[in-house]
Each structure stands twice: as structure tokens, then as C-alpha cells.
C-alpha positions in Angstrom: 0.0 0.0 0.0 2.8 2.4 0.9 4.5 1.6 -2.4 1.3 2.4 -4.3 0.8 5.7 -2.5 4.4 6.6 -3.3 3.9 5.9 -6.9 0.6 7.9 -7.0 2.3 10.9 -5.2 5.2 10.7 -7.6 2.9 10.6 -10.6 1.0 13.6 -9.3 4.2 15.6 -8.7 5.6 14.8 -12.1 2.3 15.9 -13.7 2.3 19.1 -11.7 5.9 20.0 -12.6 5.2 19.0 -16.2 2.4 21.5 -16.3 4.5 24.1 -14.7 7.3 23.4 -17.2 5.0 23.6 -20.2 3.5 26.8 -18.9 7.0 28.3 -18.3 8.0 27.2 -21.8 4.8 28.8 -23.3 5.5 32.0 -21.5 9.1 32.0 -22.6 8.1 31.5 -26.3 5.5 34.3 -26.0 8.0 36.8 -24.6 10.6 36.0 -27.3 8.2 35.8 -30.3 9.4 38.1 -33.0 9.0 38.9 -36.7 11.6 39.3 -39.3 11.6 41.1 -42.7 13.5 38.1 -44.0 10.2 36.2 -43.7 8.5 38.7 -46.0 11.1 38.5 -48.8 14.0 40.7 -47.6 17.4 39.3 -48.8 20.6 40.6 -47.3 22.8 39.1 -50.0 21.3 40.5 -53.3 20.9 44.0 -54.7 17.1 44.1 -54.9 15.1 46.8 -53.0 13.9 45.4 -49.7 11.7 48.3 -48.6 8.4 46.4 -49.2 9.5 43.5 -47.1 10.5 45.7 -44.2 7.2 47.7 -44.5 5.1 44.5 -44.5 6.9 43.2 -41.5 6.3 46.5 -39.5 2.7 46.6 -40.6 2.2 43.0 -39.4 3.9 43.8 -36.0 1.5 46.7 -35.6 -1.5 44.7 -36.5 -0.7 41.8 -34.1 1.0 43.9 -31.4 4.2 42.0 -31.8 6.9 43.5 -29.6 10.1 42.7 -31.6 11.4 42.7 -35.1 14.8 41.1 -35.8 16.8 41.7 -39.0 19.2 39.0 -39.9 22.8 40.0 -40.7 23.3 41.1 -44.3 23.1 44.2 -46.5 19.6 45.4 -47.4 18.7 48.0 -50.1 16.2 50.6 -48.9 15.0 52.6 -51.9 11.9 54.1 -50.3 10.9 55.3 -46.9 9.9 52.7 -44.2 6.9 54.2 -42.4 6.7 53.8 -38.6 3.3 55.3 -37.7 1.2 55.1 -34.5 3.0 52.1 -33.2 3.6 51.3 -29.5 6.0 49.0 -27.7 8.2 47.8 -30.6 11.9 46.9 -30.7 13.7 46.7 -34.1 17.2 45.2 -33.7 19.7 44.2 -36.3 22.7 42.3 -34.9 24.8 44.4 -37.3 22.4 44.4 -40.3 23.3 47.1 -42.8 20.5 49.2 -44.4 21.7 51.0 -47.5 20.2 53.9 -49.5 20.6 53.7 -53.3 22.6 56.5 -55.0 20.6 59.6 -55.9 17.7 58.7 -53.5 16.6 61.6 -51.2 14.0 59.7 -49.2 14.5 58.9 -45.5 15.1 55.3 -44.4 12.8 55.5 -41.3 10.0 58.1 -40.9 6.8 58.4 -38.8 4.8 60.1 -36.2 2.6 59.4 -33.1 4.7 56.5 -31.8 5.5 55.4 -28.2 8.1 53.1 -26.7 10.1 52.4 -29.9 13.6 51.0 -29.7 16.0 50.8 -32.7 19.3 49.2 -32.0 22.3 47.3 -33.4 21.9 48.5 -36.9 24.2 50.1 -39.5 22.6 52.8 -41.7 24.5 53.7 -44.9 23.4 56.9 -46.8 24.3 58.2 -50.2 24.7 61.9 -49.3 25.6 64.3 -52.1 27.6 67.4 -51.3 25.0 69.4 -53.3 21.8 68.9 -51.5 18.2 70.4 -51.6 15.6 68.6 -49.5 11.9 68.7 -48.9 10.9 68.6 -45.2 10.2 66.2 -43.8 9.5 63.4 -46.3 12.6 63.8 -48.4 15.5 64.9 -46.2 18.0 62.2 -47.0 17.9 61.2 -43.3 18.5 58.0 -41.5 15.5 58.4 -39.2 12.9 61.2 -38.7 10.4 60.2 -36.0 8.2 63.0 -34.7 5.4 63.6 -32.1 6.5 60.6 -30.2 7.6 59.5 -26.8 9.9 56.8 -25.4 12.2 56.6 -28.4 15.5 54.8 -27.9 18.1 54.8 -30.7 21.1 52.9 -29.5 24.3 51.2 -30.6 23.8 52.1 -34.2 26.1 53.4 -36.9 24.9 56.3 -39.1 27.0 57.5 -41.9 26.8 59.6 -45.1 23.4 61.2 -44.5 22.4 64.8 -44.7 20.4 64.4 -41.5 21.4 61.6 -39.2 18.6 61.2 -36.7 15.9 63.8 -36.1 13.3 63.2 -33.4 10.7 66.0 -32.8 7.3 67.0 -31.5 6.1 70.2 -33.2 3.6 71.4 -30.6 2.9 67.9 -29.0 4.3 67.0 -25.7 6.5 64.1 -26.7 9.1 63.1 -24.1 11.8 60.6 -23.0 14.1 60.2 -26.0 17.5 58.4 -25.8 20.3 58.5 -28.4 23.1 56.5 -26.8 26.3 54.7 -27.8 26.0 55.4 -31.5 28.6 56.2 -34.1 28.0 59.0 -36.7 30.3 59.5 -39.7 30.4 62.0 -42.5 26.9 63.4 -42.0 25.8 67.1 -42.3 23.9 66.8 -39.0 24.2 63.9 -36.6 21.6 64.3 -33.9 18.7 66.9 -34.2 16.1 66.8 -31.5 13.0 69.1 -31.4 11.0 70.1 -28.4 11.5 67.0 -26.3 11.3 67.1 -22.5 13.7 64.6 -21.1 16.4 64.0 -23.7 19.4 61.9 -23.2 22.2 62.1 -25.7 25.0 60.1 -24.2 28.1 58.1 -25.2 28.0 58.9 -29.0 30.9 59.4 -31.3 30.9 61.8 -34.2 33.5 62.0 -37.0 33.7 64.6 -39.8 30.3 66.3 -39.4 30.1 69.0 -42.1 27.4 71.0 -40.3 26.4 70.9 -36.6 26.8 67.6 -34.8 24.3 67.7 -31.9 21.3 70.2 -31.9 18.5 70.7 -29.4 15.7 72.9 -30.5 12.3 73.9 -29.2 9.0 72.8 -30.8 7.9 75.0 -33.7 4.5 76.3 -34.5 4.7 76.0 -38.3 2.1 78.1 -40.0 3.7 77.6 -43.4 6.8 76.5 -45.1 9.1 78.9 -43.3 9.6 79.5 -39.6 11.9 81.4 -37.3 12.9 80.0 -33.9 13.3 83.5 -32.6 9.7 84.4 -33.4 7.8 81.9 -31.3 5.7 83.8 -28.8 3.5 80.7 -27.9 5.4 77.4 -27.6 3.3 74.6 -26.1 6.2 72.3 -25.1 9.7 73.5 -24.3 12.7 71.4 -24.5 13.4 70.8 -20.8 15.3 68.5 -18.5 17.8 67.4 -21.1 21.3 65.8 -20.7 24.0 65.8 -23.3 27.0 63.9 -21.8 30.0 61.8 -22.6 29.9 62.3 -26.3 33.1 62.6 -28.5 32.9 64.9 -31.5 35.9 65.1 -33.8 36.3 67.2 -36.9 33.0 69.0 -36.9 33.0 71.9 -39.4 30.2 73.8 -37.7 29.1 73.7 -34.1 29.7 70.6 -31.9 26.8 71.1 -29.6 24.1 73.6 -30.5 21.4 74.8 -28.1 18.7 76.8 -29.8 16.5 79.5 -28.2 13.5 78.4 -26.2 15.4 75.5 -24.6 15.5 75.3 -20.8 17.1 73.2 -18.0 19.8 71.5 -20.0 23.0 69.9 -18.7 26.0 69.7 -21.2 28.7 67.8 -19.4 31.8 65.7 -19.9 31.9 65.9 -23.7 35.0 66.0 -25.8 35.0 68.3 -28.8 38.1 68.3 -30.9 39.0 70.2 -34.2 35.8 72.1 -34.4 34.8 75.0 -36.7 32.4 77.7 -35.7 32.1 76.8 -32.0 32.6 73.9 -29.6 29.4 74.6 -27.7 26.9 77.4 -28.6 23.7 78.6 -27.1 21.2 81.0 -28.7 18.9 83.8 -27.6 16.1 82.7 -25.3 17.7 79.6 -23.8 18.0 79.6 -20.0 18.9 77.5 -16.9 21.9 75.8 -18.4 24.9 74.0 -16.9 27.9 73.5 -19.1 30.6 71.6 -17.1 33.5 69.2 -17.3 33.9 69.4 -21.1 37.2 69.3 -23.0 37.2 71.5 -26.1 40.3 72.0 -28.2 41.6 73.2 -31.6 39.4 75.6 -33.4 39.6 75.3 -37.1 37.9 78.6 -37.8 40.4 80.7 -39.8 39.3 84.2 -39.0 40.2 85.7 -35.6 38.2 88.3 -33.7 37.7 91.9 -34.8 36.3 95.0 -33.2 33.6 94.7 -31.9 34.6 91.3 -30.6 33.2 88.3 -32.4 32.4 84.7 -31.4 33.7 82.7 -34.4 35.9 79.9 -33.4 35.2 80.2 -29.6 35.2 77.2 -27.4 31.9 78.1 -25.6 29.5 80.8 -26.8 26.6 82.2 -24.8 24.3 84.5 -26.8 21.5 86.3 -24.9 21.1 83.5 -22.3 19.7 83.7 -18.8 21.0 81.9 -15.8 23.9 79.7 -16.9 26.8 78.1 -15.1 30.0 77.4 -17.0 32.3 75.4 -14.7 35.2 73.0 -14.8 35.8 73.0 -18.6 39.2 72.7 -20.2 39.5 74.7 -23.4 42.7 74.8 -25.5 43.7 76.4 -28.8 40.4 78.3 -29.4 40.0 81.7 -31.1 38.3 82.9 -27.9 38.0 80.5 -25.0 34.6 81.6 -23.6 32.5 84.2 -25.3 29.5 85.7 -23.5 27.2 88.2 -25.4 24.0 89.8 -24.3 23.7 87.4 -21.4 22.3 87.9 -17.9 23.5 86.1 -14.8 26.3 83.9 -16.1 28.6 82.3 -13.6 32.0 81.3 -15.1 34.1 79.5 -12.6 36.9 76.9 -12.4 37.7 76.8 -16.1 41.1 76.6 -17.7 41.6 78.3 -21.0 45.0 78.0 -22.7 46.7 79.1 -25.9 43.8 81.2 -27.3 44.3 83.2 -30.5 42.3 86.0 -29.0 40.8 86.6 -25.6 40.7 83.9 -23.0 37.3 85.0 -21.7 35.3 87.8 -23.4 32.1 89.5 -22.1 30.3 91.7 -24.6 26.9 93.4 -23.7 26.7 91.2 -20.6 25.1 91.9 -17.2 25.4 90.6 -13.7 28.1 88.0 -14.5 30.7 86.5 -12.2 34.1 85.3 -13.3 35.9 83.5 -10.5 38.7 80.9 -10.0 39.6 80.6 -13.6 43.1 80.0 -15.1 44.0 81.6 -18.4 47.3 80.9 -20.0 48.8 82.4 -23.2 46.0 84.5 -24.6 46.0 86.7 -27.8 48.6 84.6 -29.5 47.5 85.7 -33.0 48.1 89.4 -32.1 45.0 90.2 -34.1 44.0 92.9 -31.7 45.9 94.1 -28.7 42.8 94.5 -26.7 42.1 90.8 -26.8 43.6 90.1 -23.4 43.3 87.4 -20.8 39.8 88.7 -19.9 37.9 91.3 -22.0 34.9 93.1 -20.6 33.3 95.5 -23.1 29.9 97.3 -23.1 28.9 95.4 -19.9 27.8 96.2 -16.4 27.7 94.7 -12.9 30.6 92.3 -13.6 32.7 90.6 -10.8 36.1 89.2 -11.5 37.9 87.5 -8.6 40.4 84.8 -7.7 41.6 84.3 -11.2 45.1 83.6 -12.5 46.2 85.0 -15.9 49.6 83.9 -17.2 51.0 84.9 -20.5 54.3 85.1 -22.4 53.0 88.0 -24.5 54.3 91.0 -22.6 52.5 93.6 -24.7 49.0 92.5 -23.8 46.8 93.3 -20.8 45.7 90.9 -18.1 42.2 92.4 -18.1 40.9 94.8 -20.6 37.7 96.7 -19.9 35.9 99.3 -22.0 32.6 101.1 -22.1 31.5 99.2 -19.0 30.3 100.1 -15.5 30.5 98.6 -12.1 33.3 96.2 -12.8 34.9 94.9 -9.7 38.3 93.1 -9.7 39.7 91.3 -6.7 42.5 88.9 -6.1 43.6 88.5 -9.8 47.1 87.3 -10.4 48.6 88.7 -13.6 52.1 88.0 -15.0 54.5 90.6 -16.4 52.0 93.0 -17.9 49.4 95.7 -17.0 45.7 95.8 -16.2 43.6 98.4 -18.0 40.4 99.7 -16.5 39.7 102.3 -19.2 39.2 102.2 -22.9 42.3 103.8 -24.5 41.4 107.1 -26.3 43.5 106.3 -29.3 41.9 103.0 -30.1 
């Protein structure tokens, strides 16, 4: 009897664990179910256009609420735009799959609106960018991906090269949010990352090489009444670009601006980026942006050929603030710029603990600025180009309520000034160490 009971108990337990095992297996299969464009005719080894296969796969995923699309390794020709429209909770991953645009084709590879929780990762996107380019926004911009009016977008571990626009994620007047562009590589694009009006942006760990325009741009949403718009003429913006972080990116050989913050953007941290061999500016902010922190960045080697003139200009500066409110610039290392830090028309800037070395013009220049503090900075070897003798370690011109303190200015150019001020009021200077040359507090009459 005991043996019979034991056999029955064992049978019941085995049946129970079998059911559990089958259920677990069923759950596992459900969680890992995916579609592939290869099942719809995409072939990564021929030269036939695979757009229709990709589109059918995405449409099927949308219809059946499938959460994952996997693209097998190979090279796929994308001659038309793949539409991602009104889709939620979808991951598209490629394990190194290469998507190529045919020569002469101006359409985007990926385009769509009104999406949520979309992840694109582990893909290579190869464009066909022509140096002479005229596009039609937004359908034919020769872009890798334009996804607008969307939330929860992640673009990660991808390679994007030879496009006019790399990736462009935007909202217009809708409150999209939570966008990530992380650990990607951008090569030979005109614009690498262009984000519009997104609260909570994260641009982190990307590498850019040889961008011919501006590498990273953050812009507010636009109210577009017609074909043309002006970001300075936006009296009613529904969703500002707020709470954004741009960090740990490496930008090498950008002809334009490394990191460009447009007017209307607020609450942005730009930190721990490296910007090498830039053109117009390493980091630039525009009129109307406010509440910014720019810290811990390494910026070196301006390639902009023209040095500053009177009145002072911002071309080739490491960091540029233009009509910005409430900004802290701290702990940056800037070497071989035209001007290290250029502040124009700005209210309430705090410039502290930066090191500027070997600038062709001024180390730090304030022009039409108010209520700014310059403290605990180190400036070495300014005005190396001798383009204007007034371009000293620190220049304060046409400004008021400026405090300069606890700063060291070292220079081997004995004919310059440590600090040059002109047409300014209420400038206080305390505990400034100069080396071997004079400090001027008045604008010379013969200049």
C-alpha cells in the first residue's frame, strides 16, 4: 500500500511539474516571439530593393501587437521610406544588419509620427549623401530616421554615416518626451543628432567624426504656419525642450558647431563631452535659452580661420553664450580656441573653475553682458595671434555689474593686458594674479 501511495504521489508531482514546465515554456516562447523582414522576402545578399519586405513586417507587427522585429545579418537596399506610424512597444534590432540607400535617392530610411516606446538598436545605416543637396521637409530629407510627435524613443548602438540628416526626433507642438540616443557612431553626416521640443532627452556616449554641419542640436518645438519659420519668433510654444542631458559624447572634426542649443530650450546639462578640431564653436547657445549647466567638457583646436575683430566676435570660440539667462560654465578645459569663452548679451552667467590655454584672441570675453561672475579661472597664453591688442586674458566690453575674482592670468605675450575693460560700468576686480604686464580699466582714447 505504501509503495502504491508513493507511486501515485510521484505521478501527481511529475504531472504538476510538467504542467509548470509547459506553462513556463509557453511564457518563454511568447516573450521571445518576433517577426523578421526576411520572412517577407528581404534578402541581405542581393541588390534588390527590400523596402516592401520591411514595411510588410512592420505593418504585421503593428496589427498583431508584436513587440520585436529582428533583422538577420546582411546588407539590405532601402530605396523608399519605411513608415513607422502610430505604433507602441516595438523593438527593431539588427545584430549588425546594414541598411543602404541607393545613390541619388533623397527619401528617408525611417519616418513616422505618433509612436510610443520604440527602440531601434544594433543597426548600420549607410546613406548616399551628395555634397550638393536640396531637400523637402520632412519626407525627403536624406535622413537615417525622422520620428516626430513621439515618446519613449531609444536609438542605441547604431552606426549612421553619409546622410544629410542623421537622426531627427521631434514633436512640433505635441508634448513628446523621453528620448534616448546612446552609444551610437556617426560618420560624414551634415547633421548627426537633431532633436526638437522633447522634454527629457538623453544624448550620451555617442561618437561623431567629420560632421560637415552641426553635430548635436537641441531645438524647441515650432508652430509651423507655413513652409518657413523662425525659432526667434515663437511667442507661444506649447512644449519647451526641458530637462535634457548631453553627456560623454566625443565629437571630432565638426566643421560647424559641436553642440548647438537653440532659443527656447531650458534646463539643460551639457557635461563631460570632448569636442576636438571644431569649426564655428565647440558649444553654442542661442537667444532665449536659459537655466543651463555647461561643465566638465574638453574643447580643443578651433579650425575657424578668422580671428576676432572690433567689436569682438564669437567665431571659433570654445563656448559661446548669446542672450542666455542663468547659466553656469564650470570646470571646462579649453585649449587652442580663437576665444575660450565668449559671452554676449547674457544675464546672470557664472563662469568658474575653467582653464583656457593658448587662445588666439581673448581667454574670456564678455560683450553686452550683465550681472556675471568670473571666478577661480586660469587663463594661459591669450591673444597669440596678435589680431587685436585689446584681446587680453579677460575682456569686458559694453557690460555692467561684472565681478572678476580669484583668477590667474599667465602669458608670455608681454605687450598685452591681463584684463581689458571698455565702455563698461560697475566692474569689480579682486585677487587677480597677472604676470608681467598691465591691467587696463579704461578704454584707450587712441583705439
